Backbone of each chain as ProteinMPNN parsed JSONL, in Angstrom:
{"seq_chain_A": "AQSVTQLGSHVSVSEGALVLLRCNYSSSVPPYLFWYVQYPNQGLQLLLKYTTGATLVKGINGFEAEFKKSETSFHLTKPSAHMSDAAEYFCAVSDRKSGYSTLTFGKGTMLLVSP", "coords_chain_A": {"N_chain_A": [[86.781, 117.274, 130.809], [87.775, 115.885, 127.702], [85.967, 114.265, 125.047], [85.383, 111.907, 122.404], [83.165, 110.922, 119.919], [82.504, 108.492, 117.606], [80.237, 107.753, 115.232], [78.968, 104.694, 114.477], [80.548, 101.699, 114.208], [81.257, 100.246, 112.045], [81.201, 100.985, 108.6], [79.766, 100.522, 105.497], [80.305, 100.802, 102.048], [79.781, 101.088, 98.501], [82.14, 100.775, 95.833], [82.991, 103.853, 94.403], [80.918, 105.228, 95.554], [79.695, 107.806, 97.846], [81.628, 108.563, 100.707], [81.042, 108.872, 104.117], [82.03, 109.557, 107.249], [81.347, 109.833, 110.603], [82.014, 112.178, 113.235], [81.841, 113.415, 116.437], [82.565, 115.72, 119.02], [83.282, 116.437, 122.45], [84.009, 119.14, 124.33], [85.322, 121.714, 126.425], [86.323, 123.974, 125.253], [86.746, 124.828, 121.792], [88.534, 122.264, 120.307], [91.722, 121.229, 118.858], [91.52, 119.296, 115.905], [91.699, 116.068, 114.463], [91.983, 113.614, 111.865], [92.835, 110.268, 111.496], [94.134, 107.465, 109.646], [94.202, 103.921, 109.602], [95.758, 101.261, 108.212], [95.647, 97.676, 107.731], [97.657, 96.008, 110.111], [99.402, 98.109, 110.445], [100.715, 101.287, 111.615], [99.17, 104.417, 112.67], [98.227, 106.883, 110.303], [98.31, 110.317, 109.487], [95.493, 111.877, 108.157], [94.216, 114.383, 107.869], [93.949, 117.665, 109.4], [92.427, 120.05, 111.614], [93.051, 123.236, 112.755], [93.031, 126.167, 112.94], [91.321, 128.826, 111.132], [90.117, 128.258, 107.816], [87.207, 126.305, 107.728], [86.653, 124.065, 106.262], [88.57, 121.408, 105.537], [91.11, 120.011, 103.609], [92.529, 116.842, 102.901], [94.841, 114.078, 102.533], [94.654, 111.673, 99.813], [92.174, 112.411, 98.713], [90.309, 112.915, 100.715], [88.247, 114.962, 102.842], [87.256, 117.219, 105.5], [84.868, 118.882, 107.555], [84.782, 121.359, 109.942], [82.37, 122.042, 112.287], [81.373, 124.199, 114.485], [78.988, 124.797, 115.854], [77.676, 122.399, 115.838], [79.393, 120.758, 117.072], [81.029, 119.028, 115.528], [83.018, 117.053, 113.253], [83.045, 115.787, 110.618], [84.125, 113.301, 108.288], [84.626, 113.118, 104.818], [84.474, 111.715, 101.469], [84.162, 112.027, 98.05], [84.026, 109.843, 96.231], [84.367, 106.532, 96.739], [87.18, 104.329, 96.891], [88.578, 101.094, 96.382], [90.967, 100.902, 97.75], [90.573, 102.507, 99.925], [89.607, 101.101, 102.031], [89.862, 100.599, 105.383], [90.643, 101.368, 108.833], [89.363, 104.168, 110.506], [90.158, 106.934, 112.51], [89.033, 109.471, 114.618], [90.324, 112.271, 116.35], [91.004, 114.431, 119.133], [92.724, 117.298, 120.339], [93.751, 118.975, 123.205], [93.536, 122.418, 123.414], [94.503, 123.842, 125.528], [96.695, 122.696, 126.675], [100.262, 122.542, 126.434], [101.304, 120.681, 124.851], [100.857, 117.822, 122.707], [98.654, 115.923, 123.611], [96.411, 113.439, 122.727], [92.971, 112.615, 122.449], [91.228, 109.86, 121.439], [88.604, 108.724, 119.26], [86.607, 105.68, 119.077], [86.952, 104.503, 116.676], [86.163, 103.803, 113.219], [85.466, 101.296, 111.015], [85.937, 101.167, 107.643], [84.396, 99.625, 105.002], [84.701, 98.622, 101.688], [83.005, 97.705, 98.89], [83.076, 95.952, 95.712]], "CA_chain_A": [[87.481, 116.239, 130.052], [87.343, 115.771, 126.319], [85.569, 112.949, 124.563], [85.144, 111.832, 120.966], [82.217, 109.879, 119.548], [82.413, 108.152, 116.194], [78.988, 107.035, 115.05], [79.107, 103.545, 113.58], [81.842, 101.028, 114.285], [81.512, 99.792, 110.686], [80.451, 101.642, 107.532], [79.96, 99.823, 104.222], [79.939, 101.549, 100.842], [80.21, 100.5, 97.233], [83.167, 101.535, 95.133], [82.422, 104.977, 93.669], [79.906, 105.907, 96.366], [80.14, 108.79, 98.822], [82.036, 108.115, 102.032], [80.767, 109.814, 105.204], [82.343, 109.016, 108.563], [80.913, 110.877, 111.529], [82.787, 112.412, 114.444], [81.41, 114.499, 117.303], [83.45, 115.852, 120.158], [82.806, 117.164, 123.615], [85.143, 119.856, 124.887], [84.931, 123.001, 126.978], [86.704, 124.953, 124.227], [86.981, 124.102, 120.541], [89.877, 121.674, 120.328], [92.294, 120.912, 117.571], [90.854, 118.081, 115.457], [92.512, 115.262, 113.553], [91.559, 112.304, 111.383], [93.911, 109.347, 111.159], [93.742, 106.214, 109.0], [95.057, 102.778, 109.943], [95.659, 100.09, 107.35], [95.938, 96.457, 108.505], [99.011, 95.735, 110.617], [100.241, 99.299, 110.358], [100.412, 102.364, 112.544], [98.21, 105.422, 112.211], [98.741, 107.936, 109.431], [97.487, 111.51, 109.503], [94.743, 112.215, 106.95], [94.025, 115.829, 107.843], [93.773, 118.268, 110.713], [91.883, 121.403, 111.718], [93.54, 124.001, 113.905], [92.348, 127.461, 112.849], [91.122, 129.259, 109.755], [89.048, 127.674, 107.009], [86.603, 125.182, 108.439], [86.701, 122.902, 105.376], [89.975, 121.027, 105.469], [91.397, 118.941, 102.634], [93.632, 115.988, 103.312], [95.412, 113.21, 101.512], [93.811, 110.64, 99.21], [90.864, 112.929, 98.328], [89.432, 113.114, 101.858], [88.103, 116.276, 103.435], [86.415, 117.253, 106.688], [84.379, 120.218, 107.862], [84.593, 121.682, 111.351], [81.141, 122.791, 112.559], [81.408, 124.491, 115.914], [77.64, 124.768, 116.423], [77.266, 121.001, 115.933], [80.565, 120.068, 117.656], [81.274, 117.891, 114.638], [84.15, 117.092, 112.33], [82.782, 114.603, 109.799], [85.074, 113.032, 107.201], [83.944, 112.728, 103.583], [85.192, 111.532, 100.214], [83.086, 111.939, 97.061], [83.961, 108.582, 95.513], [85.203, 105.543, 97.438], [88.034, 103.419, 96.138], [88.853, 99.877, 97.153], [92.126, 101.126, 98.612], [90.176, 103.286, 101.106], [89.203, 100.182, 103.087], [90.789, 100.758, 106.502], [89.978, 101.895, 110.016], [89.543, 105.615, 110.598], [90.047, 107.436, 113.876], [88.942, 110.9, 114.879], [91.015, 112.572, 117.597], [91.023, 115.834, 119.526], [93.847, 117.727, 121.167], [93.375, 120.069, 124.088], [94.266, 123.657, 123.115], [95.057, 124.467, 126.721], [97.991, 122.115, 127.027], [101.35, 122.963, 125.553], [101.787, 119.537, 124.1], [99.807, 117.243, 121.874], [97.984, 114.693, 124.044], [95.239, 113.203, 121.915], [91.89, 111.723, 122.843], [90.744, 109.219, 120.221], [87.366, 107.97, 119.186], [86.814, 104.232, 119.074], [87.285, 104.072, 115.333], [85.158, 103.317, 112.276], [86.024, 100.468, 109.951], [85.314, 101.41, 106.342], [84.413, 98.472, 104.101], [84.384, 99.043, 100.336], [82.698, 96.54, 98.05], [83.174, 96.261, 94.269]], "C_chain_A": [[86.893, 116.158, 128.644], [86.848, 114.363, 126.037], [85.282, 113.039, 123.073], [84.205, 110.674, 120.7], [82.229, 109.706, 118.043], [81.178, 107.274, 116.023], [79.171, 105.922, 114.027], [80.479, 102.922, 113.676], [82.254, 100.484, 112.913], [80.617, 100.565, 109.72], [80.797, 100.92, 106.234], [79.485, 100.693, 103.078], [80.366, 100.748, 99.621], [81.289, 101.374, 96.615], [82.507, 102.616, 94.29], [81.375, 105.763, 94.448], [80.546, 106.907, 97.317], [80.521, 108.108, 100.141], [81.731, 109.231, 103.033], [81.023, 109.108, 106.52], [82.141, 110.141, 109.58], [81.773, 110.932, 112.784], [82.189, 113.608, 115.178], [82.313, 114.542, 118.523], [82.751, 116.606, 121.278], [84.02, 117.812, 124.26], [84.682, 121.214, 125.376], [85.3, 124.153, 126.048], [86.949, 124.177, 122.94], [88.401, 123.559, 120.496], [90.509, 121.709, 118.941], [91.781, 119.52, 117.188], [91.674, 117.378, 114.384], [91.714, 114.046, 113.088], [92.806, 111.512, 111.003], [93.319, 108.118, 110.476], [94.732, 105.123, 109.406], [94.767, 101.636, 108.981], [96.078, 98.854, 108.151], [97.418, 96.306, 108.841], [99.966, 96.911, 110.456], [99.89, 100.27, 111.474], [99.43, 103.352, 111.943], [98.915, 106.464, 111.359], [97.783, 109.119, 109.464], [96.82, 111.704, 108.152], [94.624, 113.721, 106.792], [93.859, 116.339, 109.268], [93.115, 119.63, 110.576], [92.46, 122.066, 112.958], [92.838, 125.35, 113.955], [92.093, 127.767, 111.383], [89.964, 128.571, 109.082], [88.526, 126.398, 107.64], [86.507, 123.923, 107.578], [88.169, 122.581, 105.114], [90.143, 119.882, 104.477], [92.609, 118.156, 103.095], [94.152, 115.153, 102.168], [94.359, 112.248, 100.971], [92.386, 111.104, 98.916], [89.884, 113.121, 99.469], [89.375, 114.584, 102.264], [87.185, 116.205, 104.638], [86.039, 118.698, 106.964], [84.161, 120.356, 109.355], [83.328, 122.527, 111.49], [81.047, 122.983, 114.055], [80.037, 124.34, 116.55], [77.15, 123.337, 116.627], [78.323, 120.158, 116.649], [80.897, 118.822, 116.844], [82.47, 118.138, 113.743], [84.056, 115.845, 111.463], [83.743, 114.515, 108.624], [84.311, 112.561, 105.971], [84.941, 112.511, 102.461], [84.133, 111.296, 99.152], [82.917, 110.546, 96.447], [84.926, 107.574, 96.141], [85.991, 104.691, 96.462], [88.328, 102.225, 97.016], [89.996, 100.085, 98.144], [91.8, 101.966, 99.855], [89.751, 102.394, 102.269], [90.26, 100.169, 104.181], [89.971, 101.162, 107.719], [90.355, 103.363, 110.177], [89.265, 106.082, 112.016], [89.99, 108.957, 113.877], [89.613, 111.159, 116.231], [90.972, 114.07, 117.858], [92.219, 116.094, 120.426], [93.432, 118.961, 121.941], [94.202, 121.316, 123.785], [94.987, 124.203, 124.332], [96.439, 123.922, 127.064], [99.033, 122.544, 126.017], [101.903, 121.838, 124.72], [100.585, 118.763, 123.583], [99.25, 115.938, 122.415], [96.665, 114.58, 123.305], [94.249, 112.307, 122.633], [91.266, 111.183, 121.569], [89.316, 108.72, 120.373], [87.671, 106.493, 119.06], [87.07, 103.662, 117.682], [86.079, 103.622, 114.533], [85.865, 102.547, 111.179], [85.256, 100.721, 108.669], [85.503, 100.187, 105.451], [83.954, 98.941, 102.732], [84.18, 97.806, 99.476], [82.72, 96.924, 96.573], [81.806, 96.58, 93.666]], "O_chain_A": [[85.694, 116.337, 128.431], [87.247, 113.401, 126.692], [84.979, 114.11, 122.549], [84.419, 109.568, 121.196], [81.993, 110.655, 117.296], [81.088, 106.189, 116.599], [79.488, 106.173, 112.864], [81.471, 103.533, 113.278], [83.439, 100.284, 112.645], [79.433, 100.774, 109.983], [81.969, 100.731, 105.91], [78.392, 101.256, 103.128], [81.203, 99.849, 99.706], [81.335, 102.58, 96.857], [81.568, 102.336, 93.545], [80.99, 106.857, 94.034], [81.751, 106.877, 97.567], [79.832, 107.206, 100.618], [82.108, 110.385, 102.827], [80.314, 108.165, 106.87], [82.681, 111.238, 109.44], [82.2, 109.911, 113.322], [82.048, 114.688, 114.603], [82.77, 113.503, 119.0], [81.765, 117.312, 121.065], [84.948, 117.125, 124.687], [83.76, 121.803, 124.812], [84.647, 125.197, 126.064], [87.319, 123.004, 122.983], [89.363, 124.316, 120.633], [89.896, 122.164, 117.976], [91.625, 118.66, 118.054], [92.265, 118.017, 113.512], [90.879, 113.519, 113.822], [93.695, 111.997, 110.302], [92.158, 107.77, 110.693], [95.932, 105.366, 109.536], [93.654, 101.111, 108.946], [96.791, 98.978, 109.146], [98.295, 96.453, 107.99], [101.179, 96.734, 110.345], [98.898, 100.096, 112.182], [98.922, 103.147, 110.841], [100.04, 106.873, 111.646], [96.566, 108.93, 109.469], [97.489, 111.698, 107.118], [94.894, 114.269, 105.724], [93.658, 115.569, 110.207], [93.235, 120.285, 109.54], [92.373, 121.532, 114.064], [92.124, 125.642, 114.914], [92.581, 127.064, 110.498], [88.934, 128.325, 109.71], [89.295, 125.523, 108.037], [86.304, 122.83, 108.106], [88.906, 123.385, 104.543], [89.398, 118.903, 104.512], [93.581, 118.715, 103.605], [93.941, 115.466, 100.996], [93.314, 112.036, 101.587], [91.474, 110.279, 98.871], [88.727, 113.461, 99.223], [90.323, 115.343, 102.058], [86.423, 115.251, 104.788], [86.791, 119.62, 106.651], [83.439, 119.564, 109.961], [83.221, 123.596, 110.889], [80.694, 122.067, 114.799], [79.921, 123.816, 117.658], [76.306, 123.086, 117.488], [78.141, 118.95, 116.807], [81.027, 117.722, 117.38], [82.877, 119.277, 113.51], [84.894, 114.948, 111.565], [84.125, 115.529, 108.04], [83.442, 111.695, 106.074], [86.061, 113.021, 102.473], [83.274, 110.433, 99.336], [81.796, 110.119, 96.174], [86.144, 107.743, 96.08], [85.533, 104.377, 95.363], [88.327, 102.325, 98.242], [89.996, 99.517, 99.237], [92.646, 102.122, 100.736], [89.554, 102.885, 103.38], [91.406, 99.783, 103.949], [88.748, 101.282, 107.641], [91.513, 103.746, 110.007], [88.281, 105.686, 112.641], [90.789, 109.631, 113.227], [89.481, 110.354, 117.153], [90.912, 114.874, 116.929], [92.662, 115.22, 121.172], [92.832, 119.882, 121.388], [95.429, 121.284, 123.884], [95.965, 124.939, 124.202], [97.253, 124.616, 127.673], [98.709, 122.87, 124.875], [102.861, 122.02, 123.969], [99.446, 119.02, 123.972], [99.36, 114.916, 121.738], [95.888, 115.534, 123.265], [94.629, 111.367, 123.332], [90.824, 111.951, 120.714], [88.879, 108.345, 121.461], [88.829, 106.09, 118.951], [87.369, 102.477, 117.533], [85.099, 103.124, 115.087], [86.748, 103.072, 110.501], [84.045, 100.508, 108.62], [86.629, 99.769, 105.181], [82.917, 99.596, 102.623], [85.071, 96.967, 99.35], [82.425, 98.064, 96.215], [81.708, 96.86, 92.471]]}, "seq_chain_B": "NAGVTQTPKFQVLKTGQSMTLQCAQDMNHNSMYWYRQDPGMGLRLIYYSASEGTTDKGEVPNGYNVSRLNKREFSLRLESAAPSQTSVYFCASSVEDSNQPQHFGDGTRLSIL", "coords_chain_B": {"N_chain_B": [[114.815, 107.518, 106.466], [113.211, 106.731, 108.702], [111.447, 107.498, 110.799], [109.33, 106.694, 113.363], [110.376, 104.029, 115.218], [109.633, 100.838, 116.397], [110.405, 98.19, 118.577], [110.097, 94.87, 119.991], [108.33, 93.648, 117.016], [106.459, 91.66, 117.377], [105.468, 89.695, 120.192], [105.283, 87.081, 122.549], [104.324, 86.407, 125.784], [104.488, 84.842, 129.027], [102.192, 84.841, 131.76], [103.155, 86.965, 134.385], [105.777, 87.317, 133.541], [108.35, 89.694, 132.673], [108.874, 92.567, 130.548], [110.276, 94.794, 128.168], [109.29, 97.269, 125.978], [110.583, 98.834, 123.151], [111.155, 102.087, 121.79], [112.04, 104.398, 119.321], [112.722, 107.577, 117.869], [113.514, 109.551, 115.005], [113.11, 112.181, 114.372], [113.676, 114.402, 115.792], [111.843, 115.138, 117.722], [110.261, 116.584, 120.607], [108.253, 115.493, 122.235], [106.891, 112.374, 123.32], [104.937, 109.329, 123.208], [103.02, 106.607, 124.581], [100.636, 104.273, 123.581], [97.885, 101.994, 123.936], [96.074, 99.717, 121.921], [92.988, 98.301, 121.667], [90.46, 96.053, 120.492], [87.587, 97.762, 119.381], [87.968, 99.788, 121.191], [89.462, 101.938, 120.466], [92.403, 104.04, 120.619], [94.202, 104.241, 123.609], [95.791, 106.328, 125.912], [98.749, 105.541, 127.578], [101.186, 106.369, 128.906], [103.003, 109.462, 128.711], [105.6, 111.625, 127.501], [106.318, 114.79, 127.725], [108.572, 116.274, 127.27], [112.148, 115.772, 127.117], [113.254, 114.176, 130.019], [110.932, 114.363, 131.472], [107.99, 112.617, 132.492], [104.596, 111.509, 132.329], [101.475, 110.246, 133.609], [98.971, 108.697, 131.625], [95.735, 107.814, 130.472], [95.454, 105.062, 131.115], [97.527, 103.899, 133.055], [98.157, 101.884, 134.879], [100.103, 99.094, 135.854], [102.199, 99.488, 134.192], [105.411, 100.959, 133.424], [107.55, 103.671, 132.48], [110.402, 104.937, 130.657], [112.189, 107.751, 129.769], [114.747, 107.705, 127.931], [116.528, 109.286, 126.505], [116.446, 112.055, 124.21], [115.619, 110.788, 121.893], [114.614, 108.231, 122.556], [112.109, 106.2, 124.096], [110.927, 104.094, 126.389], [108.733, 101.372, 127.27], [107.718, 99.512, 130.019], [106.632, 96.385, 131.185], [106.229, 95.078, 134.208], [105.222, 92.787, 135.513], [103.645, 90.8, 133.652], [100.217, 90.589, 132.66], [97.295, 88.783, 131.513], [95.347, 90.678, 130.753], [96.799, 92.67, 129.647], [97.326, 91.987, 127.102], [97.546, 93.187, 123.912], [97.803, 95.661, 121.265], [100.531, 97.713, 121.023], [101.348, 101.069, 120.605], [103.781, 103.448, 119.812], [104.353, 106.943, 119.696], [105.34, 110.161, 118.389], [105.849, 113.73, 118.635], [106.156, 117.233, 117.787], [106.517, 119.74, 120.356], [103.769, 120.905, 120.684], [100.397, 121.602, 120.8], [98.846, 121.74, 118.509], [99.899, 120.211, 116.575], [100.362, 117.22, 114.657], [100.648, 113.77, 115.756], [103.169, 111.308, 115.156], [103.245, 107.974, 114.262], [104.566, 104.75, 115.214], [104.787, 101.375, 113.852], [103.747, 99.569, 115.611], [103.644, 97.163, 118.35], [102.775, 93.901, 118.716], [101.464, 92.25, 121.318], [101.083, 89.346, 123.147], [99.792, 87.776, 125.982], [99.955, 84.957, 127.838]], "CA_chain_B": [[113.445, 108.005, 106.579], [112.588, 105.717, 109.539], [110.331, 108.021, 111.589], [109.226, 106.088, 114.679], [110.697, 102.609, 115.129], [109.291, 100.074, 117.583], [110.868, 96.807, 118.644], [109.924, 94.022, 118.812], [107.04, 93.766, 116.333], [105.588, 90.648, 117.97], [106.024, 89.05, 121.379], [104.386, 86.278, 123.375], [104.831, 86.282, 127.145], [103.683, 84.127, 130.008], [101.767, 85.658, 132.891], [104.185, 87.17, 135.395], [107.054, 87.697, 132.953], [108.558, 91.119, 132.443], [109.189, 92.874, 129.151], [110.412, 96.207, 127.823], [109.061, 97.638, 124.588], [111.473, 99.925, 122.806], [110.694, 103.048, 120.786], [113.008, 105.442, 118.988], [112.303, 108.449, 116.77], [114.635, 110.279, 114.419], [112.565, 113.435, 113.857], [114.05, 115.448, 116.749], [110.644, 115.573, 118.443], [110.379, 116.669, 122.056], [107.219, 114.74, 122.942], [106.702, 110.984, 122.923], [103.709, 108.779, 123.787], [102.707, 105.191, 124.45], [99.215, 103.95, 123.562], [97.475, 100.636, 123.656], [94.893, 99.625, 121.067], [92.195, 97.094, 121.854], [89.301, 96.067, 119.58], [86.419, 98.525, 119.804], [88.302, 100.755, 122.246], [90.312, 103.016, 119.962], [93.711, 104.098, 121.259], [94.184, 104.834, 124.94], [97.123, 106.788, 126.286], [99.287, 104.891, 128.771], [102.102, 107.357, 129.455], [103.604, 110.335, 127.746], [106.748, 112.414, 127.915], [106.185, 116.056, 126.998], [109.92, 116.661, 126.863], [113.177, 114.931, 127.725], [113.372, 114.356, 131.456], [109.626, 114.36, 132.129], [107.0, 111.621, 132.093], [103.319, 111.673, 133.019], [100.507, 109.18, 133.378], [97.832, 108.932, 130.762], [94.425, 107.29, 130.885], [95.521, 103.681, 131.608], [98.933, 103.662, 133.393], [98.393, 100.82, 135.865], [100.795, 97.907, 135.365], [103.245, 99.912, 133.264], [106.361, 102.012, 133.757], [108.221, 104.195, 131.287], [111.681, 105.632, 130.818], [112.619, 108.571, 128.625], [116.185, 107.447, 128.029], [117.136, 110.474, 125.916], [115.438, 112.706, 123.384], [115.182, 109.875, 120.839], [114.12, 106.933, 122.981], [111.081, 106.179, 125.15], [110.615, 102.676, 126.545], [107.581, 100.986, 128.09], [108.028, 98.27, 130.701], [105.633, 95.616, 131.916], [107.007, 94.412, 135.262], [104.65, 91.475, 135.743], [102.61, 90.82, 132.624], [98.921, 89.958, 132.929], [96.536, 88.579, 130.263], [94.619, 91.907, 130.398], [97.71, 93.553, 128.932], [97.388, 91.573, 125.701], [97.111, 94.358, 123.161], [98.777, 96.214, 120.324], [101.089, 98.91, 121.637], [101.882, 102.031, 119.647], [104.561, 104.588, 120.24], [104.197, 108.095, 118.806], [106.116, 111.34, 118.774], [105.383, 114.978, 118.027], [106.768, 118.453, 118.315], [105.862, 120.099, 121.613], [102.768, 121.91, 120.363], [99.156, 120.827, 120.775], [98.164, 121.752, 117.211], [100.694, 119.411, 115.651], [99.992, 115.8, 114.694], [101.591, 112.773, 116.244], [103.659, 110.355, 114.166], [103.138, 106.678, 114.922], [105.264, 103.566, 114.77], [103.947, 100.321, 113.308], [103.133, 98.813, 116.682], [104.132, 95.885, 118.894], [101.647, 93.026, 119.034], [101.88, 91.542, 122.519], [100.126, 88.378, 123.676], [100.198, 87.277, 127.297], [99.215, 83.713, 128.053]], "C_chain_B": [[112.628, 107.116, 107.504], [111.388, 106.267, 110.288], [110.365, 107.475, 112.995], [109.407, 104.581, 114.525], [110.416, 101.924, 116.448], [109.863, 98.674, 117.477], [110.433, 96.187, 119.966], [108.596, 94.29, 118.122], [106.015, 92.8, 116.913], [106.269, 90.061, 119.202], [104.925, 88.266, 122.088], [105.063, 86.103, 124.733], [103.946, 85.354, 127.949], [103.322, 85.079, 131.132], [102.89, 85.734, 133.923], [105.554, 87.539, 134.845], [107.129, 89.203, 132.783], [109.053, 91.34, 131.016], [109.33, 94.374, 128.987], [110.206, 96.391, 126.329], [109.885, 98.887, 124.292], [110.865, 100.808, 121.719], [111.767, 104.095, 120.568], [112.479, 106.263, 117.815], [113.498, 109.275, 116.304], [114.203, 111.619, 113.844], [112.86, 114.614, 114.779], [112.83, 116.007, 117.492], [110.884, 115.604, 119.94], [109.456, 115.695, 122.772], [107.079, 113.331, 122.392], [105.588, 110.386, 123.755], [103.682, 107.258, 123.627], [101.195, 105.009, 124.554], [99.051, 102.439, 123.519], [96.194, 100.666, 122.836], [94.23, 98.276, 121.27], [90.954, 97.179, 120.976], [88.121, 96.833, 120.166], [86.691, 99.596, 120.838], [89.081, 101.951, 121.718], [91.696, 102.927, 120.577], [93.578, 104.804, 122.597], [95.609, 105.126, 125.378], [97.561, 106.131, 127.591], [100.157, 105.882, 129.554], [102.549, 108.275, 128.337], [104.767, 111.084, 128.371], [106.725, 113.695, 127.087], [107.538, 116.549, 126.501], [110.913, 115.758, 127.586], [113.274, 115.234, 129.223], [112.049, 114.375, 132.202], [108.771, 113.21, 131.607], [105.738, 111.84, 132.918], [102.386, 110.538, 132.671], [99.427, 109.646, 132.413], [96.583, 108.326, 131.345], [94.527, 105.932, 131.572], [96.94, 103.295, 132.01], [99.206, 102.435, 134.265], [99.032, 99.588, 135.223], [101.951, 98.222, 134.439], [104.185, 100.927, 133.919], [107.047, 102.454, 132.465], [109.549, 104.828, 131.671], [111.946, 106.45, 129.567], [114.146, 108.568, 128.698], [116.989, 108.644, 127.536], [116.075, 111.078, 124.996], [114.842, 111.736, 122.359], [114.367, 108.698, 121.339], [113.176, 107.013, 124.18], [110.624, 104.741, 125.271], [109.441, 102.468, 127.49], [107.873, 99.625, 128.705], [106.799, 97.691, 131.387], [106.402, 94.797, 132.947], [106.526, 92.986, 135.51], [103.423, 91.353, 134.84], [101.363, 90.041, 133.045], [98.174, 89.789, 131.609], [95.778, 89.824, 129.809], [95.506, 92.906, 129.645], [97.991, 93.059, 127.504], [96.78, 92.676, 124.849], [98.12, 94.644, 122.053], [99.228, 97.553, 120.899], [101.712, 99.796, 120.568], [102.646, 103.127, 120.376], [104.35, 105.714, 119.23], [105.088, 109.225, 119.29], [105.542, 112.563, 118.08], [106.267, 116.123, 118.496], [105.945, 118.873, 119.524], [104.878, 121.241, 121.368], [101.456, 121.184, 120.128], [98.433, 120.864, 119.435], [98.914, 120.94, 116.165], [100.341, 117.934, 115.774], [101.065, 114.935, 115.329], [101.944, 111.823, 115.1], [103.81, 109.008, 114.86], [104.102, 105.65, 114.341], [104.268, 102.52, 114.289], [103.385, 99.388, 114.371], [103.907, 97.574, 117.112], [102.916, 95.079, 119.297], [102.07, 92.08, 120.149], [100.762, 90.621, 122.996], [100.657, 87.827, 124.983], [99.315, 86.094, 127.654], [99.074, 83.399, 129.538]], "O_chain_B": [[111.493, 106.766, 107.179], [110.384, 105.565, 110.41], [111.301, 107.743, 113.748], [108.669, 103.936, 113.781], [110.893, 102.358, 117.496], [109.813, 98.048, 116.418], [110.395, 96.887, 120.978], [107.807, 95.098, 118.613], [104.822, 93.103, 116.932], [107.494, 89.946, 119.25], [103.79, 88.727, 122.209], [106.224, 85.703, 124.816], [102.793, 85.11, 127.593], [104.065, 86.017, 131.422], [103.492, 84.725, 134.289], [106.407, 88.023, 135.588], [106.111, 89.895, 132.753], [109.575, 90.431, 130.37], [108.588, 95.141, 129.598], [110.869, 95.746, 125.516], [109.89, 99.852, 125.056], [110.151, 100.326, 120.84], [112.337, 104.618, 121.525], [111.871, 105.726, 116.889], [114.368, 109.646, 117.091], [114.847, 112.142, 112.935], [112.343, 115.71, 114.564], [112.788, 117.186, 117.843], [111.609, 114.771, 120.483], [109.827, 115.132, 123.802], [107.137, 113.107, 121.183], [105.309, 110.85, 124.861], [104.236, 106.702, 122.678], [100.554, 105.513, 125.477], [99.956, 101.707, 123.12], [95.338, 101.529, 123.031], [94.849, 97.232, 121.066], [90.446, 98.274, 120.739], [87.706, 96.587, 121.299], [85.763, 100.248, 121.317], [89.334, 102.894, 122.468], [92.117, 101.855, 121.011], [92.921, 105.84, 122.702], [96.508, 104.297, 125.237], [96.835, 106.16, 128.585], [99.886, 106.183, 130.716], [102.484, 107.918, 127.16], [104.9, 111.167, 129.592], [107.066, 113.691, 125.904], [107.634, 117.165, 125.439], [110.562, 115.069, 128.544], [113.365, 116.391, 129.634], [112.035, 114.4, 133.432], [108.824, 112.874, 130.424], [105.8, 112.297, 134.059], [102.476, 109.94, 131.598], [99.031, 110.812, 132.392], [96.388, 108.321, 132.56], [93.777, 105.662, 132.51], [97.525, 102.427, 131.361], [100.35, 101.995, 134.378], [98.572, 99.1, 134.191], [102.616, 97.31, 133.95], [103.803, 101.65, 134.839], [107.114, 101.704, 131.491], [109.788, 105.196, 132.821], [111.932, 105.929, 128.452], [114.746, 109.342, 129.443], [118.028, 108.97, 128.109], [114.923, 110.644, 125.014], [113.671, 111.863, 122.002], [113.503, 108.206, 120.614], [113.395, 107.766, 125.129], [109.997, 104.214, 124.352], [109.189, 103.274, 128.386], [108.234, 98.687, 127.995], [106.042, 98.387, 132.063], [107.158, 93.901, 132.574], [107.337, 92.079, 135.697], [102.317, 91.747, 135.21], [101.441, 88.995, 133.689], [98.391, 90.565, 130.679], [95.58, 90.016, 128.609], [95.007, 93.876, 129.073], [98.801, 93.649, 126.789], [95.625, 93.053, 125.047], [99.14, 93.969, 121.922], [98.408, 98.414, 121.219], [102.497, 99.338, 119.738], [102.212, 103.649, 121.403], [104.186, 105.457, 118.037], [105.531, 109.245, 120.438], [104.843, 112.453, 117.072], [107.02, 116.001, 119.462], [104.813, 118.422, 119.701], [105.106, 122.38, 121.776], [101.405, 120.244, 119.335], [97.493, 120.096, 119.232], [98.576, 120.993, 114.982], [100.053, 117.451, 116.869], [102.23, 115.322, 115.424], [101.137, 111.569, 114.206], [104.43, 108.913, 115.919], [104.414, 105.668, 113.15], [103.058, 102.745, 114.313], [102.607, 98.492, 114.043], [104.704, 97.016, 116.358], [102.117, 95.519, 120.123], [102.924, 91.216, 119.954], [99.635, 91.062, 123.221], [101.826, 87.455, 125.084], [98.095, 86.214, 127.759], [98.477, 82.385, 129.901]]}, "name": "protein", "num_of_chains": 2, "seq": "AQSVTQLGSHVSVSEGALVLLRCNYSSSVPPYLFWYVQYPNQGLQLLLKYTTGATLVKGINGFEAEFKKSETSFHLTKPSAHMSDAAEYFCAVSDRKSGYSTLTFGKGTMLLVSPNAGVTQTPKFQVLKTGQSMTLQCAQDMNHNSMYWYRQDPGMGLRLIYYSASEGTTDKGEVPNGYNVSRLNKREFSLRLESAAPSQTSVYFCASSVEDSNQPQHFGDGTRLSIL"}
């Protein structure tokens, strides 16, 4: 069975500072990996995904994530935080073995951005 | 450009009442999903439908039933609501391929008294 661990239920940064949100997964084979963002009272929006190829993946709003197989990690980063980045972020994995996209989510990390 | 539409957006029920949450997608996706979101728990899969005509249990199916009415619509039913089912419910859809992302609706906020 797959599992996803997001370290830190809340992360606080100042505007302009580096954002680092951590995600580690447990899977028998390298899964497909996703980061989603949820703004208040909204559904989840896809930030970026890793399936195959280049391990550094760029997404929307200046975010990127690096797949590290040896560390079973897929951490999300952004060089400079903006107030509008304040939201909850979810890491998710999809089982390569299944023919459809059932996702296992982490518990989420709330990003707080202060002026 | 609706994507995934969920109705209603908010609902308050009394314990023991029944309720059906509706979900429709206009992206011609084969697969549809129902999740519940609780504070500190992330999203947990209730049921999914890999393709029209099939449904399967997810991680937390107890107390729920689903119907894949057609390719567009996937409903979630609470037969006898319990306070433990107070949650935010999200519907999602995707193409039938595990490397493709899911597209989410805006959620139904359900309170059971």
